[in-house]
C-alpha positions in Angstrom: -71.2 -21.9 99.7 -68.1 -23.7 98.5 -68.2 -25.9 95.4 -68.2 -29.1 97.5 -69.9 -29.7 100.9 -68.2 -31.9 103.5 -70.1 -34.2 105.8 -67.9 -35.6 108.5 -68.7 -39.0 110.2 -68.9 -39.0 114.0 -66.0 -41.4 114.2 -63.6 -39.1 112.4 -62.4 -37.1 115.4 -61.8 -40.2 117.4 -59.7 -41.8 114.6 -57.7 -38.5 114.3 -56.8 -38.4 118.0 -54.5 -41.4 117.8 -52.3 -39.9 115.0 -49.2 -37.9 115.5 -49.6 -34.1 115.0 -48.2 -34.0 111.5 -50.6 -36.7 110.3 -53.5 -35.0 112.0 -52.8 -31.8 110.1 -52.4 -33.6 106.8 -55.8 -35.2 107.3 -57.3 -31.8 107.9 -55.5 -30.4 104.8 -56.9 -33.3 102.7 -60.4 -32.2 103.8 -59.7 -28.6 102.8 -58.6 -29.9 99.3 -61.8 -32.0 99.1 -63.9 -29.0 99.9 -62.1 -26.8 97.4 -61.9 -29.0 94.4 -63.5 -32.3 95.2 -60.3 -34.3 95.1 -56.8 -34.6 96.5 -53.6 -34.8 94.5 -52.9 -38.4 95.6 -55.8 -40.9 95.8 -55.7 -44.7 96.2 -58.7 -46.8 95.3 -60.2 -49.8 97.0 -61.6 -53.2 96.0 -64.1 -55.7 97.2 -66.5 -54.6 99.8 -65.1 -51.1 100.0 -65.2 -50.4 96.3 -65.9 -46.8 95.4 -64.3 -45.5 98.6 -61.2 -43.3 98.1 -58.2 -43.3 100.3 -55.9 -40.3 100.7 -52.5 -40.9 102.4 -51.9 -38.7 105.4 -48.8 -40.5 106.7 -46.8 -42.3 104.0 -48.4 -45.7 103.4 -49.5 -46.2 106.9 -52.6 -44.1 107.5 -55.3 -43.0 105.0 -58.2 -40.6 105.1 -61.3 -42.5 103.8 -63.9 -40.6 101.8 -66.5 -41.0 99.1 -68.7 -38.7 97.0 -72.2 -39.0 98.4 -73.6 -39.6 95.0 -71.6 -42.8 94.8 -72.6 -44.0 98.3 -75.7 -45.9 99.4 -77.0 -42.7 101.1 -79.3 -40.2 99.5 -80.0 -36.6 100.5 -83.4 -37.2 102.1 -84.1 -33.5 102.0 -80.6 -32.4 103.1 -78.2 -30.7 100.7 -81.0 -30.1 98.2 -79.5 -26.9 96.9 -76.4 -28.5 95.3 -77.3 -32.2 95.4 -75.5 -35.2 96.6 -73.1 -35.0 93.6 -71.4 -32.0 95.3 -71.2 -33.5 98.7 -68.4 -35.6 100.0 -68.7 -38.0 103.0 -65.5 -38.0 105.1 -65.5 -41.1 107.2 -62.3 -41.6 109.2 -58.5 -42.1 109.2 -57.6 -45.8 109.2 -54.3 -47.8 109.2 -53.5 -49.6 106.0 -53.9 -52.9 107.9 -57.7 -52.2 108.0 -58.0 -51.6 104.3 -59.9 -54.8 103.6 -62.3 -54.4 106.6 -65.7 -53.0 105.5 -66.4 -49.4 106.2 -69.6 -48.8 108.2 -71.2 -46.1 106.1 -74.0 -45.5 108.6 -76.8 -43.0 108.0 -76.8 -39.3 107.2 -77.6 -38.7 110.9 -74.0 -40.0 111.6 -72.5 -37.1 109.6 -72.1 -33.4 110.5 -71.5 -30.6 108.0 -68.0 -29.1 108.2 -67.4 -25.6 106.5 -64.0 -25.6 105.0 -63.2 -22.1 106.3 -63.2 -23.6 109.8 -60.5 -26.1 109.0 -57.0 -25.0 109.7 -54.1 -27.5 109.3 -51.3 -25.0 110.2 -48.8 -25.2 113.0 -48.4 -22.1 115.1 -45.2 -21.0 113.2 -47.2 -21.2 109.9 -49.9 -19.0 111.4 -47.3 -16.4 112.4 -46.7 -15.2 108.9 -50.3 -14.1 108.7 -50.0 -11.6 111.5 -50.8 -8.0 110.4 -47.8 -5.9 109.4 -46.7 -2.9 111.5 -48.5 0.2 110.1 -46.4 2.3 107.8 -43.8 -0.4 107.1 -42.9 -2.7 104.3 -42.8 -6.3 105.6 -40.8 -9.0 103.9 -40.9 -12.6 105.0 -39.4 -15.8 103.7 -40.8 -19.3 104.6 -38.2 -22.0 104.8 -38.7 -25.7 105.2 -38.0 -29.2 103.8 -40.2 -30.6 101.0 -43.6 -31.5 102.3 -43.3 -29.3 105.4 -46.2 -27.1 104.5 -44.7 -24.0 102.9 -47.4 -23.8 100.2 -50.1 -24.4 102.8 -48.8 -21.5 104.9 -48.8 -19.2 101.8 -52.3 -20.1 100.8 -53.6 -19.4 104.2 -51.7 -16.2 104.2 -53.6 -15.3 101.0 -56.9 -16.1 102.8 -55.9 -14.0 105.8 -54.7 -11.0 103.7 -58.0 -10.9 101.8 -59.9 -11.0 105.0 -58.4 -7.7 106.1 -60.3 -4.6 105.1 -57.1 -2.6 104.7 -55.7 -5.0 102.1 -56.2 -3.9 98.5 -54.9 -5.8 95.6 -52.8 -9.0 96.0 -50.6 -10.7 93.4 -49.8 -14.4 94.0 -47.1 -15.9 91.8 -46.7 -19.6 91.5 -44.6 -22.0 89.3 -46.9 -24.2 87.2 -50.4 -24.2 85.8 -51.3 -27.1 88.2 -50.3 -25.1 91.2 -52.1 -22.1 89.9 -55.4 -24.0 89.6 -55.0 -25.5 93.1 -54.4 -22.0 94.5 -57.5 -20.6 92.7 -59.7 -23.5 93.9 -58.5 -23.0 97.5 -58.8 -19.2 97.8 -62.2 -19.0 96.0 -63.7 -21.8 98.1 -62.4 -20.2 101.3 -63.7 -16.8 100.2 -67.2 -18.0 99.2 -67.5 -20.0 102.4 -66.5 -17.0 104.5 -68.5 -14.3 102.8 -71.1 -16.0 100.6 -70.1 -13.7 97.8 -69.4 -14.8 94.3 -65.8 -15.4 93.3 -66.0 -12.5 90.7 -65.7 -10.1 93.6 -62.6 -11.8 94.9 -60.9 -11.5 91.4 -61.1 -7.8 91.7 -58.6 -7.9 94.6 -56.6 -11.1 93.8 -54.6 -12.1 90.8 -53.0 -15.6 90.6 -50.5 -16.2 87.8 -47.6 -18.4 87.0 -44.2 -16.8 86.9 -43.9 -17.3 83.1 -47.3 -15.8 82.5 -46.2 -12.7 84.5 -42.9 -12.4 82.7 -44.5 -12.9 79.3 -46.9 -10.1 80.2 -44.1 -7.8 81.4 -42.0 -8.3 78.2 -44.4 -9.2 75.5 -42.3 -12.2 74.7 -43.9 -15.5 73.8 -42.6 -18.2 76.1 -43.6 -21.6 77.3 -46.0 -21.2 80.2 -44.6 -24.4 81.9 -41.1 -24.0 83.3 -39.6 -27.0 81.4 -41.8 -26.8 78.3 -38.9 -26.6 75.9 -36.9 -29.4 77.4 -37.9 -31.9 74.7 -36.9 -29.5 71.9 -33.6 -28.9 73.7 -32.9 -32.6 73.8 -33.6 -32.9 70.1 -31.2 -30.0 69.5 -28.5 -31.8 71.5 -29.0 -35.0 69.5 -28.2 -33.1 66.4 -24.9 -31.8 67.6 -21.5 -33.3 67.0 -20.8 -35.7 70.0 -17.2 -34.4 70.1 -18.5 -30.9 70.7 -20.5 -31.9 73.7 -18.0 -34.0 75.6 -19.4 -35.8 78.7 -22.6 -33.6 78.5 -23.8 -35.7 75.5 -25.1 -38.4 77.8 -26.8 -36.1 80.2 -29.0 -33.6 78.2 -31.4 -33.0 81.1 -28.5 -32.1 83.4 -27.0 -29.8 80.7 -30.4 -28.1 80.3 -30.6 -27.4 84.0 -26.9 -26.3 84.2 -27.4 -23.7 81.4 -30.8 -22.6 82.6 -30.0 -22.2 86.4 -26.3 -21.7 86.7 -25.4 -19.7 83.6 -28.4 -17.9 82.0 -30.1 -17.9 85.3 -27.3 -15.7 86.7 -26.8 -13.6 83.6 -28.0 -10.2 85.1 -28.5 -7.1 83.0 -25.7 -4.6 83.1 -27.8 -1.9 84.8 -28.8 -4.1 87.7 -27.0 -2.6 90.7 -27.3 -5.6 93.0 -25.3 -7.8 90.6 -22.7 -5.2 90.2 -22.3 -4.8 94.0 -22.5 -8.4 95.0 -21.3 -10.4 92.0 -18.9 -8.0 90.5 -20.7 -7.9 87.1 -23.7 -9.0 85.2 -22.8 -12.7 84.8 -20.2 -15.4 85.6 -16.8 -15.7 83.9 -15.7 -19.2 82.8 -13.2 -19.8 85.6 -15.5 -18.7 88.4 -18.3 -20.9 86.9 -16.0 -24.0 86.8 -14.8 -23.4 90.3 -18.3 -22.8 91.8 -19.8 -25.9 90.1 -16.8 -28.2 90.7 -16.3 -28.9 87.0 -13.2 -29.6 84.9 -12.4 -26.6 82.8 -13.2 -28.4 79.5 -16.6 -29.5 80.8 -17.3 -26.0 82.1 -16.3 -24.4 78.8 -18.7 -26.5 76.8 -21.7 -25.5 78.9 -20.4 -21.9 79.1 -20.1 -21.6 75.3 -23.5 -23.2 74.7 -25.1 -20.7 77.1 -23.7 -17.8 75.1 -25.2 -19.4 72.0 -28.5 -20.0 73.7 -29.0 -16.3 74.5 -29.5 -15.8 70.8 -31.8 -18.8 70.1 -35.4 -19.8 70.9 -34.3 -21.9 73.9 -34.3 -20.7 77.5 -36.8 -17.9 76.7 -38.0 -17.8 80.3 -34.5 -16.7 81.4 -34.1 -14.3 78.5 -37.5 -12.8 79.3 -36.7 -12.6 83.0 -33.5 -10.7 82.2 -35.3 -8.3 80.0 -38.1 -7.7 82.6 -35.5 -7.1 85.3 -33.6 -4.6 83.0 -36.9 -2.7 82.3 -37.7 -2.5 86.0 -34.2 -1.3 86.9 -34.6 1.4 84.3 -37.8 2.6 85.8 -40.2 0.9 83.4 -42.7 -0.5 85.9 -46.1 -1.9 84.8 -49.1 0.3 85.6 -50.8 -2.2 87.8 -47.8 -2.3 90.2 -48.8 1.0 91.8 -52.0 -0.5 93.1 -50.5 -3.6 94.6 -50.6 -4.1 98.4 -49.1 -7.6 98.7 -46.9 -9.9 96.6 -46.8 -13.6 97.5 -44.4 -15.9 95.7 -44.6 -19.7 95.9 -42.0 -22.3 95.0 -39.1 -19.9 95.3 -36.7 -22.8 95.6 -37.4 -23.7 92.0 -36.7 -20.3 90.6 -33.3 -19.3 89.1 -31.5 -16.4 90.7 -32.5 -14.0 88.0 -36.2 -14.9 88.5 -35.9 -14.4 92.2 -34.2 -11.0 91.6 -37.1 -10.0 89.3 -39.6 -10.7 92.1 -37.5 -8.8 94.6 -37.2 -5.9 92.1 -41.0 -5.7 91.8 -41.3 -5.4 95.5 -38.5 -2.9 95.7 -40.1 -0.6 93.1 -43.5 -0.9 94.7 -42.0 -0.2 98.1 -40.4 2.9 96.8 -43.7 4.1 95.5 -45.7 3.0 98.6 -44.6 5.8 100.9 -46.4 5.4 104.2 -48.8 2.7 102.9 -48.6 -0.8 104.1 -47.0 -3.3 101.7 -46.5 -7.0 102.5 
């Protein structure tokens, strides 16, 4: 059974029916998160007669999903849910407009609630489900999910993981995400779905699925010690900038965060190793020259030169180690130095691609290319 049990009030479906489709799916996804980890990323409390109830927004500040841990409600188990106790049970009441926030919630009795297994909840639109369709036998399938922020890209990928692991023909899967928080959320989701579907302990799932942050993976590939969070060194970089002569930094002096991103993403993030064929064929070399950089970024030449020179210095310092490590890992892969575990991989899923630099994206693509070359007639997604 999942870590948290959901009991859904009889009024929930009726309250859901009046919402637009997007809000309906967000309400369903909020329940999936509750079942997986007992919480949602955004929660608003209540006061007065509805104290202890939680509200999760499902459409801006207009509609909220109302829920409460059973242990904090006036209801006790009365023989139900005796295995895990009321502490691991969440009562999901309804979706209400914010105008009704001060009106008391009719908690009802346990007979008013129905158990809802989280593996039966699916908040996806049809186009999100499409990426989970089985690949054509004997092919390598590559798919990219595009969408605006908040459109459900990560949800589609997490359900893709669930569906991949439900196939008997799928062996080992690697899921790469961006931050430790996203890693924990993915682990909670997949493990809860797997336990709900199979009843097996999560240890069996871990034999087939590995979830890592990008920096964890790159550190493993290179042996370099780097910050596990993408912007972990930003504070140190700002302190470094403060120690520099203001005349040497020009207009960048007032914008250290912008300069950090500029060097990381647009200079070192495009500094490809010399043996990487794609960069040679498409970019004309391993990195950008000063004039091209200034033109592409729309910068005055003196502004571009400051950032350009700093980037060259940063390749030999402790800063931007994530980009240095990604460059080294890409060079090793291009030279045929692949990790041993890659040969047993059947699927590679990468989340938050929009936040990766070009060299980090190239590293993920190179992992897939090397594995595809080894795969022969085996399926690889």
